[in-house]
C-alpha positions as CSV (number, residue, x, y, z in Angstrom):
1,M,-3.7,24.5,17.8
2,E,-2.4,27.3,20.1
3,K,0.9,27.3,19.0
4,A,0.0,27.8,15.1
5,T,-0.4,30.0,13.1
6,K,-3.9,31.6,12.8
7,W,-5.7,34.7,11.3
8,E,-9.2,36.6,10.7
9,E,-9.7,37.6,7.1
10,N,-13.4,39.2,6.6
11,G,-14.7,38.6,10.6
12,V,-13.0,34.7,9.5
13,I,-10.7,33.5,11.5
14,D,-8.4,31.1,10.0
15,G,-5.3,29.1,10.6
16,L,-2.9,26.2,10.0
17,T,-1.9,23.3,11.8
18,T,1.6,23.6,14.0
19,N,3.4,21.2,11.5
20,G,1.1,22.2,8.3
21,V,-1.3,19.5,6.5
22,L,0.8,19.9,2.7
23,L,-0.8,19.4,-0.5
24,L,0.7,18.3,-4.1
25,H,-1.0,18.1,-7.4
26,V,0.7,16.6,-10.6
27,K,0.0,18.3,-14.1
28,G,-1.0,16.1,-16.5
29,N,-2.2,12.6,-16.8
30,F,-0.9,10.1,-13.5
31,V,-1.9,6.7,-15.2
32,D,0.6,7.4,-18.7
33,G,3.2,8.3,-16.4
34,G,3.9,11.4,-18.5
35,A,2.5,14.3,-15.1
36,K,4.7,16.4,-13.4
37,P,4.8,17.4,-9.7
38,L,3.4,21.3,-9.3
39,P,5.0,22.4,-5.6
40,W,4.2,21.6,-2.6
41,R,1.5,23.8,-0.7
42,E,0.2,23.7,2.5
43,V,-3.9,23.6,3.3
44,S,-5.2,26.4,6.0
45,V,-8.2,24.7,8.4
46,N,-10.4,26.3,6.3
47,G,-9.4,25.1,2.7
48,G,-6.8,27.8,1.1
49,L,-4.1,27.2,-0.2
50,Y,-0.7,29.0,0.9
51,T,3.3,29.1,-0.6
52,M,4.8,26.8,2.1
53,R,6.3,28.2,5.0
54,E,10.1,29.1,5.7
55,S,9.9,25.3,7.9
56,R,7.4,23.5,8.8
57,S,6.2,25.4,11.7
58,A,7.7,28.9,11.5
59,P,5.0,31.2,12.6
60,Q,4.5,33.0,9.4
61,K,2.3,32.2,6.4
62,G,3.6,31.9,2.8
63,K,1.2,33.9,0.6
64,K,-1.6,32.9,-0.9
65,M,-2.9,31.0,-3.6
66,D,-6.2,32.5,-4.9
67,M,-6.1,30.4,-8.4
68,E,-5.3,27.3,-6.9
69,S,-7.5,24.9,-5.8
70,C,-8.0,22.4,-3.0
71,I,-9.7,19.6,-4.5
72,L,-7.5,16.2,-4.8
73,E,-6.9,14.8,-8.2
74,D,-5.9,11.6,-9.6
75,G,-2.1,11.5,-7.9
76,S,-2.4,13.9,-5.1
77,M,0.0,13.9,-2.2
78,I,-1.5,15.1,1.2
79,D,1.9,15.2,3.9
80,L,0.1,14.7,7.9
81,C,3.2,16.1,9.6
82,G,5.8,13.3,7.6
83,V,3.0,11.2,6.9
84,T,2.5,11.5,3.0
85,L,-0.3,9.7,0.7
86,L,-1.5,9.0,-2.4
87,W,-4.4,9.6,-3.7
88,R,-6.1,8.3,-6.5
89,S,-10.0,8.7,-8.0
90,A,-11.9,5.6,-9.1
91,E,-10.9,6.6,-13.2
92,G,-7.8,6.1,-12.4
93,L,-7.4,3.6,-10.7
94,E,-9.2,1.5,-13.2
95,K,-6.9,2.5,-16.0
96,S,-4.6,0.9,-13.5
97,P,-2.6,-2.7,-13.9
98,S,-4.4,-4.4,-11.7
99,R,-2.7,-7.5,-9.4
100,R,-3.7,-10.3,-11.8
101,E,-2.0,-8.1,-14.5
102,L,1.1,-7.3,-12.8
103,E,1.7,-11.0,-11.7
104,T,0.7,-11.6,-15.6
105,L,4.3,-9.4,-16.2
106,L,6.2,-11.5,-13.8
107,D,4.9,-14.9,-14.7
108,L,6.3,-13.6,-18.1
109,V,9.8,-12.9,-17.1
110,N,9.9,-15.7,-15.2
111,A,8.8,-17.4,-18.4
112,G,12.2,-16.7,-20.1
113,R,14.1,-18.8,-17.3
114,P,16.4,-15.3,-16.3
115,Q,19.7,-17.8,-15.1
116,C,22.6,-16.9,-12.8
117,P,26.0,-16.4,-14.8
118,V,27.3,-17.8,-12.0
119,G,25.4,-20.5,-10.8
120,L,24.6,-21.4,-14.1
121,N,21.2,-22.2,-11.9
122,T,17.8,-20.9,-12.9
123,L,16.1,-17.6,-11.4
124,V,12.8,-17.4,-10.0
125,V,11.8,-14.0,-9.7
126,G,9.1,-11.7,-7.4
127,R,7.8,-15.6,-6.1
128,K,8.5,-17.9,-2.8
129,T,10.9,-20.4,-3.2
130,N,12.7,-22.5,-1.2
131,S,15.6,-22.6,-2.7
132,L,17.8,-19.4,-2.0
133,D,20.4,-19.9,-4.9
134,R,17.5,-19.4,-7.0
135,E,16.4,-15.9,-5.5
136,P,17.4,-13.8,-7.4
137,Y,19.6,-10.2,-5.9
138,I,20.5,-7.2,-8.4
139,Y,24.2,-5.2,-8.0
140,L,22.7,-1.8,-7.6
141,K,25.8,-0.1,-9.4
142,C,25.3,-2.4,-12.6
143,G,22.2,-3.6,-12.4
144,H,23.4,-7.5,-13.0
145,V,20.9,-10.0,-12.1
146,Q,22.6,-13.1,-10.7
147,G,21.9,-15.6,-7.7
148,L,23.2,-15.6,-4.4
149,H,26.9,-16.6,-4.3
150,E,30.0,-16.5,-2.3
151,W,31.8,-15.0,-5.2
152,N,33.3,-12.3,-3.9
153,P,36.8,-11.5,-4.6
154,G,39.2,-9.4,-2.5
155,Q,37.1,-9.8,0.9
156,K,38.7,-11.6,3.3
157,K,36.6,-14.3,4.5
158,G,34.4,-14.5,7.9
159,T,34.0,-11.1,7.1
160,E,30.7,-8.8,6.2
161,S,30.7,-6.4,3.3
162,K,27.7,-4.0,2.2
163,E,30.1,-3.9,-1.3
164,R,30.6,-7.1,-3.8
165,T,32.4,-6.5,-7.0
166,C,29.7,-8.0,-9.6
167,P,31.5,-11.0,-11.8
168,I,30.3,-10.0,-14.8
169,C,31.3,-6.6,-15.2
170,M,33.6,-6.0,-11.9
171,T,32.4,-3.4,-10.9
172,I,31.8,-3.0,-7.1
173,G,28.7,-1.8,-5.2
174,P,25.6,-2.9,-2.6
175,F,24.3,-6.4,-3.5
176,V,20.3,-6.4,-2.7
177,A,17.8,-8.8,-3.1
178,L,15.3,-8.3,-6.2
179,T,12.0,-7.7,-5.1
180,M,8.5,-7.2,-6.9
181,A,6.0,-4.2,-5.4
182,F,2.2,-5.5,-6.3
183,E,0.7,-2.3,-5.0
184,S,-0.7,-1.2,-8.3
185,A,-1.8,1.7,-7.6
186,C,1.4,3.4,-7.6
187,Y,2.1,2.3,-10.7
188,C,2.1,4.7,-14.0
189,D,1.6,2.3,-16.3
190,T,0.9,-0.9,-17.4
191,G,4.0,-1.2,-19.3
192,A,6.3,-4.2,-19.9
193,L,8.6,-6.0,-17.7
194,T,10.4,-7.8,-19.8
195,H,12.5,-7.4,-23.2
196,A,11.3,-11.3,-23.1
197,F,8.3,-12.6,-24.9
198,A,7.5,-8.7,-26.8
199,P,11.2,-6.9,-27.7
200,Q,9.6,-4.6,-30.0
201,Q,7.5,-3.3,-27.2
202,A,9.3,-3.6,-24.0
203,V,10.9,-1.0,-22.7
204,G,12.9,-2.3,-20.4
205,M,13.0,-3.8,-15.8
206,F,14.2,-1.2,-13.5
207,A,14.3,-1.1,-9.4
208,F,14.8,1.8,-7.5
209,V,18.5,2.0,-5.3
210,P,19.1,1.2,-2.9
211,C,15.9,-1.2,-2.1
212,G,15.8,-3.4,-5.1
213,H,12.1,-2.8,-5.9
214,M,11.2,-4.0,-9.3
215,V,8.6,-1.9,-11.5
216,T,8.2,0.1,-14.8
217,A,10.6,2.0,-16.9
218,K,7.8,5.1,-16.7
219,T,6.9,4.4,-13.1
220,A,10.7,4.3,-12.1
221,N,11.2,7.4,-13.8
222,Y,8.2,9.6,-12.1
223,W,8.6,8.2,-8.4
224,A,12.5,9.2,-8.7
225,N,11.0,13.1,-9.8
226,I,8.5,13.3,-7.0
227,P,10.0,15.1,-4.0
228,I,9.1,13.8,-0.8
229,P,9.5,16.8,2.3
230,H,12.1,15.7,4.9
231,G,12.4,16.8,8.2
232,T,11.3,20.2,8.4
233,K,12.3,21.8,5.1
234,G,13.6,19.2,3.0
235,Y,12.9,16.6,0.1
236,L,13.6,14.0,-0.7
237,A,12.6,11.1,-4.0
238,E,11.3,7.7,-2.2
239,C,9.9,4.5,-3.3
240,P,6.4,4.0,-3.2
241,F,6.5,0.6,-2.0
242,C,8.8,0.7,1.3
243,A,9.2,5.1,1.8
244,T,12.8,4.1,1.6
245,P,14.7,7.4,0.0
246,L,16.4,7.4,-3.0
247,E,20.7,7.5,-4.1
248,G,22.4,7.6,-7.0
249,S,22.2,10.4,-9.9
250,T,18.8,8.7,-11.3
251,G,17.1,6.8,-7.8
252,F,17.2,3.9,-10.1
253,V,18.8,1.1,-12.5
254,R,18.1,-0.9,-15.3
255,L,18.1,-4.6,-15.1
256,I,19.8,-6.9,-16.7
257,F,18.9,-10.4,-16.6
258,Q,22.4,-11.6,-18.8
259,D,20.8,-14.6,-20.6
260,W,18.8,-11.8,-22.3
261,I,21.6,-9.8,-23.9
262,S,21.5,-9.7,-27.6
């Protein structure tokens, strides 16, 4: 605290930590994915909320927000000098999907027997398999899901590149493994992951770019619009499962399983 900002008010000493303890509340219900982020605030040692300093270690404190509270709510986020935590209430977690529910949704995807349009083999999504050609991969530019194959026109044999050409639409872009995360606290809804079994209720499948974590539509849209503190005064949207900064205009892409297209 030697170099941190401190002051005395009404005979009580208060202050900020050197790099700040930050708090973000959301407006709305986190569980249904309709919550919107409120501005990040800095929390003083005595629990007061202040607007952000110009940078994390700036000597001048922000404006005090007397009408705002530091009491955590479902979906609140805390940033401790670069380590960002999500706080969920017991009531909120009860309404969130359980791991079993997420596994059931994934089973529905695999029950649809998604196939690679190149190798014509059945893919196994989100489950360990001893066969590399059954593991799903996604072209992040277009969203086409395929198995791992060597089809890549224009690339010289023996060279490695992160860019590959999709054989379906000929779009060139990154080609990464499609994975499923089971950290249920980060999901905003229990929306269907697939069109295969309930097309009248399904909202589609999405994956974060560039990490390839597969999520529901509301969860993808929610986290793509949450600003996470980055550096001394910047913000980035990140994948909630691996903390990879999101890329592209939306931060996620809709998955396209070729054999499910009607």
